[in-house]
C-alpha positions as CSV (number, residue, x, y, z in Angstrom):
1,X,-21.9,15.9,20.9
2,X,-20.0,19.2,20.1
3,X,-19.2,19.9,23.8
4,X,-18.1,16.2,24.2
5,X,-15.9,16.6,21.2
6,X,-14.2,19.7,22.7
7,X,-13.7,18.0,26.1
8,X,-12.4,14.8,24.6
9,X,-10.1,16.7,22.2
10,X,-8.6,18.6,25.1
11,X,-8.0,15.3,27.0
12,X,-6.4,13.8,23.9
13,X,-4.1,16.8,23.4
14,X,-3.0,16.7,27.0
15,X,-2.4,12.9,27.1
16,X,-1.6,12.2,23.5
17,X,-3.2,8.7,24.0
18,X,-4.3,7.9,20.5
19,X,-5.5,4.4,21.4
20,X,-7.6,5.7,24.3
21,X,-9.3,8.7,22.6
22,X,-8.8,8.3,18.8
23,X,-11.8,6.2,17.9
24,X,-14.2,8.2,20.1
25,X,-13.0,11.5,18.7
26,X,-13.6,10.2,15.2
27,X,-17.1,9.0,16.2
28,X,-17.9,12.5,17.5
29,X,-16.3,14.2,14.6
30,X,-18.5,12.1,12.3
31,X,-21.6,13.2,14.3
32,X,-20.7,16.8,14.3
33,X,-18.9,17.1,11.0
34,X,-15.8,18.4,12.6
35,X,-13.3,16.5,10.5
36,X,-11.2,19.5,9.8
37,X,-11.0,20.4,13.5
38,X,-10.0,16.8,14.3
39,X,-7.3,16.7,11.7
40,X,-6.0,20.1,13.0
41,X,-5.8,18.5,16.5
42,X,-4.0,15.5,15.1
43,X,-1.5,17.6,13.2
44,X,-0.9,19.7,16.4
45,X,-0.2,16.6,18.5
46,X,2.1,15.2,15.8
47,X,4.1,18.4,15.5
48,X,4.4,18.5,19.3
49,X,5.6,14.9,19.5
50,X,8.1,15.1,16.6
51,X,9.2,12.2,14.4
52,X,9.2,9.4,16.9
53,X,7.9,5.8,16.5
54,X,5.1,6.4,18.9
55,X,3.4,8.7,16.3
56,X,2.9,5.9,13.8
57,X,-0.7,5.1,14.8
58,X,-1.6,8.7,14.8
59,X,0.0,9.3,11.3
60,X,-2.1,6.3,10.1
61,X,-5.3,7.9,11.5
62,X,-4.4,11.2,10.0
63,X,-3.7,9.7,6.6
64,X,-7.0,7.8,6.6
65,X,-9.0,11.0,7.6
66,X,-7.3,13.0,4.9
67,X,-8.1,10.4,2.3
68,X,-11.6,9.3,3.4
69,X,-13.1,12.3,5.1
70,X,-11.3,15.4,3.6
71,X,-10.5,14.0,0.2
72,X,-7.0,15.4,0.2
73,X,-4.9,12.4,-1.0
74,X,-1.7,14.4,-1.1
75,X,-1.8,15.0,2.7
76,X,-2.7,11.3,3.2
77,X,0.3,10.3,1.2
78,X,2.5,12.5,3.2
79,X,1.4,10.8,6.4
80,X,1.9,7.3,5.0
81,X,5.4,8.4,4.0
82,X,6.1,9.6,7.6
83,X,5.1,6.1,8.7
84,X,7.4,4.5,6.2
85,X,10.3,6.7,7.4
86,X,9.6,5.7,11.0
87,X,8.8,2.0,10.3
88,X,10.1,1.1,6.8
89,X,8.6,-2.4,7.1
90,X,5.1,-1.2,8.0
91,X,3.1,-3.1,5.4
92,X,-0.2,-1.3,6.3
93,X,1.3,2.0,5.3
94,X,2.8,0.5,2.1
95,X,-0.5,-1.1,1.1
96,X,-2.5,2.0,1.9
97,X,-0.2,4.2,-0.1
98,X,-0.2,1.7,-2.9
99,X,-4.0,1.8,-3.1
100,X,-4.1,5.6,-2.9
101,X,-1.6,5.9,-5.8
102,X,-3.5,3.3,-7.8
103,X,-6.7,5.5,-7.6
104,X,-4.8,8.3,-9.3
105,X,-3.1,6.0,-11.9
106,X,0.4,6.7,-10.6
107,X,1.6,3.4,-11.9
108,X,5.4,3.9,-11.7
109,X,5.1,4.6,-8.0
110,X,2.7,1.7,-7.5
111,X,5.2,-0.6,-9.1
112,X,8.0,0.7,-6.8
113,X,5.8,0.1,-3.7
114,X,4.8,-3.3,-4.9
115,X,8.5,-4.2,-5.4
116,X,9.1,-3.1,-1.9
117,X,6.1,-4.9,-0.5
118,X,7.1,-8.1,-2.3
119,X,10.5,-7.9,-0.5
120,X,8.9,-7.1,2.9
121,X,6.2,-9.7,2.9
122,X,7.0,-12.9,4.7
123,X,3.9,-14.9,3.6
124,X,4.6,-16.7,0.3
125,X,1.0,-16.2,-0.9
126,X,1.2,-12.5,-0.3
127,X,4.6,-12.2,-2.0
128,X,3.2,-14.2,-5.0
129,X,0.1,-12.0,-5.4
130,X,2.2,-8.9,-5.0
131,X,4.6,-9.8,-7.8
132,X,1.7,-10.9,-10.0
133,X,0.0,-7.6,-9.6
134,X,3.3,-5.8,-10.2
135,X,3.8,-7.8,-13.4
136,X,0.3,-7.1,-14.6
137,X,0.8,-3.3,-14.1
138,X,4.2,-3.4,-15.9
139,X,2.7,-5.3,-18.8
140,X,-0.7,-3.6,-19.2
141,X,-0.3,-0.1,-17.7
142,X,3.3,0.7,-18.4
143,X,4.0,-1.4,-21.5
144,X,7.3,-2.7,-20.0
145,X,7.3,-6.4,-21.1
146,X,10.9,-7.1,-20.0
147,X,10.2,-5.8,-16.5
148,X,6.9,-7.7,-16.4
149,X,8.8,-10.9,-17.3
150,X,11.2,-10.3,-14.4
151,X,8.3,-9.8,-12.0
152,X,6.6,-13.0,-13.3
153,X,9.9,-14.9,-12.8
154,X,9.8,-13.8,-9.2
155,X,6.4,-15.5,-8.9
156,X,7.8,-18.7,-10.3
157,X,10.6,-18.6,-7.7
158,X,7.8,-18.8,-5.1
159,X,5.6,-21.3,-7.0
160,X,7.2,-22.9,-10.1
161,X,3.9,-24.5,-11.1
162,X,1.7,-21.3,-11.2
163,X,-0.1,-21.9,-14.4
164,X,-1.5,-18.4,-14.9
165,X,2.1,-17.0,-14.5
166,X,3.4,-19.5,-17.0
167,X,0.7,-18.5,-19.5
168,X,1.5,-14.8,-19.0
169,X,5.1,-15.6,-19.6
170,X,4.2,-17.6,-22.8
171,X,2.3,-14.5,-24.1
172,X,5.2,-12.1,-23.2
173,X,7.9,-14.4,-24.6
174,X,6.0,-14.7,-27.9
175,X,5.4,-10.9,-28.1
176,X,9.1,-10.2,-27.4
177,X,10.2,-13.0,-29.7
178,X,12.2,-14.8,-27.0
179,X,11.7,-18.2,-28.6
180,X,14.0,-20.3,-26.4
181,X,12.3,-18.9,-23.3
182,X,9.0,-19.6,-24.9
183,X,9.9,-23.2,-25.5
184,X,11.0,-23.7,-22.0
185,X,7.8,-22.1,-20.6
186,X,5.7,-24.3,-22.8
187,X,7.5,-27.4,-21.5
188,X,7.1,-26.2,-18.0
189,X,3.3,-25.8,-18.6
190,X,3.1,-29.3,-20.0
191,X,4.7,-30.7,-16.9
192,X,2.3,-28.7,-14.7
193,X,-0.7,-30.0,-16.7
194,X,0.4,-33.7,-16.6
């Protein structure tokens, strides 16, 4: 496997065909424990290619290896950021970076990514769950009830009858003493439950 890794890595470096060689190189690196060597190869090819859209899949591979195999989240985050520069609407990079930052309790950055993700997502269900998650973090991790209220209101723009969101708003309006908003939310809940 080691000699196959060397030959294949040379072919990859010459052709820069990530789709053709990436998976096999990773399989061989797993068998031989050559993760550091593989990431060095990836980094070399990325440097050689420069900041062009064609590098997005290789940046994603490098980020995943840094995160999962080499346990260096800072380097993984750097590669996800490169993807975001090259393709700002790349939901895969935004989601991966969000999960990475979550593991390290970097809640302000997670909220910023969720806000971005909510705007990028086209699927209403995905937008709804993204804004709910953002609201939950704002309320429970960052203690920002007003910001949480705004995020929950985004959910209601997608689905005005979302009962769990209405209940969360009820709790937040009561704790922030926004009585008029609380009354309106209770009325909205009653209409949903009818």
